[in-house]
C-alpha positions as CSV (number, residue, x, y, z in Angstrom):
1,M,-136.8,124.2,4.2
2,A,-136.6,120.5,4.7
3,T,-134.5,118.4,2.1
4,S,-136.1,115.2,0.9
5,S,-134.5,111.9,1.3
6,T,-134.2,111.1,-2.3
7,T,-132.3,114.5,-2.5
8,V,-130.0,113.6,0.2
9,K,-129.3,110.3,-1.5
10,R,-128.6,111.8,-4.8
11,L,-126.3,114.3,-3.3
12,K,-124.2,111.3,-1.2
13,A,-124.1,109.6,-4.6
14,A,-122.7,112.3,-6.7
15,A,-120.1,113.0,-3.7
16,A,-119.1,109.4,-3.6
17,K,-118.7,109.6,-7.4
18,A,-116.7,112.7,-7.4
19,A,-114.5,111.2,-4.7
20,A,-114.0,108.0,-7.0
21,K,-113.2,110.6,-9.9
22,A,-110.7,112.2,-7.9
23,A,-109.0,109.0,-6.7
24,A,-108.5,107.8,-10.4
25,A,-107.3,111.3,-11.3
26,K,-104.7,111.2,-8.6
27,A,-103.7,107.7,-9.7
28,Q,-103.2,108.8,-13.1
29,V,-101.0,111.7,-12.2
30,R,-98.9,109.4,-10.1
31,S,-98.4,107.0,-13.0
32,A,-97.7,110.1,-15.6
33,K,-94.9,111.1,-13.0
34,A,-93.5,107.6,-12.8
35,Q,-93.5,107.6,-16.7
36,L,-91.9,111.0,-16.9
37,K,-89.2,109.9,-14.3
38,E,-88.3,106.7,-16.2
39,A,-88.2,108.6,-19.2
40,R,-85.7,111.2,-17.6
41,K,-83.5,108.2,-16.7
42,L,-83.5,106.7,-20.3
43,L,-82.5,110.2,-21.5
44,K,-79.5,110.4,-19.3
45,I,-78.4,107.0,-20.0
46,E,-78.6,107.7,-23.9
47,K,-77.0,111.1,-23.2
48,K,-74.4,109.2,-21.3
49,A,-73.8,106.7,-24.0
50,A,-73.5,109.2,-26.8
51,K,-70.9,111.1,-25.0
52,Q,-68.7,108.1,-24.5
53,A,-69.1,107.2,-28.0
54,R,-68.0,110.6,-29.0
55,R,-65.2,110.5,-26.5
56,K,-64.1,107.2,-28.3
57,V,-64.3,108.7,-31.8
58,D,-62.3,111.7,-30.5
59,A,-59.7,109.4,-29.0
60,A,-59.7,107.2,-32.4
61,A,-59.3,110.4,-34.3
62,A,-56.6,111.5,-32.5
63,T,-54.4,108.6,-32.3
64,A,-55.0,108.1,-36.1
65,A,-54.3,111.7,-37.0
66,P,-50.6,111.4,-37.2
67,H,-50.7,108.8,-39.9
68,R,-53.1,110.8,-42.3
69,P,-51.4,113.1,-44.9
70,L,-51.5,117.2,-44.0
71,K,-54.8,118.7,-45.5
72,P,-54.7,122.1,-46.8
73,A,-56.4,124.6,-44.5
74,A,-59.5,125.2,-46.4
75,V,-60.4,121.5,-46.5
76,A,-59.5,121.3,-42.8
77,R,-61.9,123.7,-42.0
78,T,-64.8,121.9,-43.4
79,A,-66.8,120.0,-41.0
80,V,-67.0,116.3,-41.8
81,A,-69.8,114.0,-40.6
82,K,-68.4,111.2,-38.3
83,P,-70.1,107.8,-38.6
84,S,-72.0,106.8,-35.5
85,K,-71.5,103.7,-33.6
86,P,-74.4,101.9,-32.7
87,V,-75.5,102.5,-28.9
88,A,-75.8,99.5,-26.8
89,A,-79.3,98.9,-25.2
90,P,-79.8,100.5,-21.7
91,K,-79.3,98.3,-18.8
92,P,-82.3,97.3,-16.8
93,A,-82.9,99.9,-13.9
94,A,-81.5,98.7,-10.4
95,K,-83.8,98.3,-7.4
96,P,-85.0,101.7,-6.2
97,G,-83.0,101.7,-2.7
98,R,-79.7,100.6,-4.3
99,K,-76.9,103.2,-5.7
100,P,-75.5,102.0,-9.2
101,A,-71.9,100.3,-9.1
102,R,-69.1,102.7,-9.9
103,T,-66.9,101.6,-12.7
104,A,-63.1,102.1,-12.7
105,S,-62.1,105.3,-14.4
106,R,-59.4,105.3,-17.1
107,S,-56.0,106.8,-16.4
108,A,-55.5,107.7,-20.2
109,P,-56.0,111.3,-20.9
110,K,-59.0,112.2,-23.2
111,P,-57.9,114.7,-25.8
112,R,-60.5,117.6,-26.7
113,V,-60.2,118.3,-30.2
114,R,-63.8,119.4,-31.1
115,K,-63.8,122.9,-32.0
116,S,-66.6,124.6,-34.0
117,P,-65.6,126.6,-37.1
118,Q,-67.2,129.4,-36.5
119,P,-67.0,130.9,-32.9
120,L,-70.3,131.8,-31.2
121,R,-71.3,135.4,-30.9
122,S,-72.2,136.9,-27.4
123,A,-75.8,138.2,-27.1
124,A,-74.4,141.8,-27.3
125,E,-72.7,141.1,-30.4
126,V,-75.9,139.7,-31.8
127,A,-78.1,142.7,-30.2
128,K,-75.5,145.1,-31.8
129,S,-75.8,143.9,-35.0
130,V,-79.6,143.7,-35.2
131,I,-79.7,147.2,-34.1
132,E,-77.2,148.3,-36.6
133,R,-79.3,146.6,-39.2
134,L,-82.6,148.3,-38.1
135,H,-81.0,151.8,-38.1
136,S,-79.6,151.5,-41.6
137,P,-81.5,152.8,-44.4
138,P,-83.4,150.4,-46.8
139,P,-81.7,149.1,-49.6
140,V,-81.8,151.2,-52.9
141,L,-83.8,149.1,-55.4
142,P,-83.2,149.8,-59.3
143,H,-85.9,152.1,-60.9
144,A,-88.4,150.8,-63.1
145,P,-87.6,150.9,-66.7
146,N,-88.9,153.6,-68.9
147,I,-90.9,152.3,-71.7
148,P,-91.2,155.0,-74.6
149,P,-94.9,155.5,-75.5
150,D,-94.5,154.5,-79.3
151,A,-93.0,151.0,-78.1
152,A,-96.4,150.3,-76.1
153,P,-98.5,147.9,-77.8
154,A,-101.7,150.1,-77.4
155,A,-100.4,153.5,-76.7
156,N,-103.5,155.4,-78.1
157,S,-106.2,153.4,-76.2
158,D,-107.3,154.2,-72.7
159,P,-107.6,151.5,-70.2
160,E,-111.2,152.7,-69.3
161,D,-112.7,152.4,-72.7
162,T,-111.6,148.8,-73.1
163,P,-114.2,146.3,-72.2
164,T,-113.6,144.0,-68.9
165,G,-115.8,141.3,-69.8
166,S,-118.6,142.2,-67.1
């Protein structure tokens, strides 16, 4: 069976069109990957800035703590929201071939004061409590109140005799 020249031309045009679409899709994937990479860099920068700010707040709280009057234990356990400091804008990214310059490390020790009021439970403890809850009997609910028949408003009429409106 011989194929006509118009069919061959149409198939060649479709192949060229598909190749162009594939190239465009490949370029789109590359640009999406580049955007994702940049977003990851920005996330790391923001996390680092937040960590530094948290350390500064902790250090300031540690140095200011001796000057405060002592609080009762119940008040000291409550979590107090710390005011957040404005985060500086991220620096422009360096050229791809270069490594970022190292900053001088501080020699002052950084106190670790952050402790959660409630320790985290292990997965085994959580699973054990869930299993105990599932195996325990359901809670006992109070019985429905007993209403004497003479106190009911329509004690002598049957619900089947009353018209339903249909």
